[in-house]
Structures are given as structure tokens and as C-alpha cells.
N, C-alpha and C positions, 0 to 999 in steps of 0.2 A: 526535162522529162526524165524519170528514173524507172529502172526496172523494179517490178514489185518484189520485195523481199519478205515483207511481213504480211500477216493476215488482216492487219488492221491499219488505217491511215496514221500517219505521224502528225504531231502538233503543228508543223510547218507544212502540211498539205492541204492544198486548195481543192484539186480535183482528183478523185481516186476511184478507179474501176476494177473489179475483180471477177474474172472469168465472164464477162459479158457477152451475151449472145442475143440476136433478135432473129426470130423465124417467123416468115408469113407463110400462111396456108393458101396456095394459089389454086384455084379451079383448074382441073384438067381441060374442060371445055369452056369456051367463052359463054358467058351469060349476059344477055343484052338488058333484059329488064328485071325489075324487083320482082314482078309477077313469076317469071320464069324461075328466078331463084327460088321461091318458096314452093313452087310446084315440085321442082327437084329435090328439094329438101324431103317434102311429103313423100314422094315416091321412092325416096332412098337411092336416087340416082346421082347425087352430087358427089364427085370424087375430087379430092385435093392432092397435090404434092406440096412438100415443104420446101421452101426457098430460104436458106440461111443467109440474110444480109450481113450479119456479123457473127463471128463464131471466137469465142475464148480471147476476148479483148481485155488486157491487163494495162492499166495507165495510172502513173502517180505524177502529177504535177504539183510542184511546190509553189508557195505563195510567192509572188513576184516574177515567176517565170513566163515567159512567152512561148507558146508552141503552136505549129501549124499542123494542118492535115492535109497531105497531098496524095493523090491517087487518080487513077483512070476513071472515067465515067462508069457508073455502077459499082465501084469498088466498096461504097458504103460509108462516104464522108458524111453526107447529110444525115443518114441514119444515126451515125455516131455522135453528131452534134445535136440530134434530137434526143437522145439518151442522156448526154451530158447535161442539157437543158431541161430535162425532165418533161419534155413534151411527149415523148414516146417511154413507156414501161418495158425494160427488156425482158426477153422470154426467160432468161435465166441469168445469174450473175448478181453483182452487188455494186451499187453506184452510190457514192459519198461525196457530197459537195459542201464546202465551207464557204459561205458567204452568198451573194446574190448573183443570179444569172439572168439575163435578159436577152432572150434568142432574137436574132434578126437573121432568120434563115434564108430569106430570099433577098436577091440583089436588089437594093433600092428600098427595102421594107422600112417603112416609118419616116420616110423622107418626101418632102414636097418639092418638085423641081423649080417651082416658082419662088421659093423662100431662100434666104441666104444660109449659108452654113451655120452661122450663129442661131438664126431663128428657127432652123431645123433641130439643133440641139436642144433648144427650150421646148419645142414642140414635142419632140420624141420623149424627153425626160419627163415631161408633165403627163403624157400618155402613160407612162410606166409608174406613174404616182409620186414623182418628185416635186417638192415644191420649189418656188423660185429661188427661195434661200438656199436650199440644198444644191440646187443647180449652179448657183453662183459660187458657192464654196469649193465645188469640184471642177469648175469650168477650166482651170489652168491646167 
């Protein structure tokens, strides 16, 4: 992982983020039902505060590099992974990915406990749209 020095990704870059931020608008008061939500909107009584899950994140991962994301609960690790995998669009900033990303954001997602490891590889890869020939070629 390298600090960003340029305003554009380099040819050997796999994942590149520039000034990425994610903001959630959290209601000040708890809302229990959709009906209550709509009523508050109509009455103009719905007030929010901003919660910044990510602020000013810069990242440059080169092709072939391995990187990890470490932090306390609530630090934004899952939010960052969602941004990188394009499951979540950032509030601001730029995200550039070269290649394919297949997010497995929950522990055990896409794996069946009654199948072998090899069977799970074929199952998960086929769910992601890969043919048996493609899986065989990449299995090693």
C-alpha cells in the first residue's frame, strides 16, 4: 500500500481511492414504523444529524499486493470494504478499481457447512458467474 502522490491511478494500481468519505444521515429521534417516518416528513418534524463513517480516505494498492484493514468496532472497516467493492457509493471522493471484485462481507457468506472446501469453491464461483473451466484454470 502506498501513499497517494498523484491525482490519477498508475498503470500498476489495482485499487485506488482519493479523498473518499461516507456520511449517514441519522434521525435525531427513533422512528419505529414507516408510517411514523412519512408522517414526520409531511409535518416537517424529521430532523437528522450527520455521522461520518469515513473521512478523507486515500489508498493506493498495487497489483499483486496484499493488504489488511485493522481497526476497532465501529472504525469503518466494513464501510470501507463496501466502498471498495462498489456495494456502497461514497458521499464524496473517487474510487477506481482495475479488475473484478467479488465481495464476501459477512463471515461465512457463500459457503455451505455441509460441503467440502473444494465443493464450496465450485459452488461460490458458479454463483459469481464463473464456468467450471474457468474455475479449474484458477483452482491452484
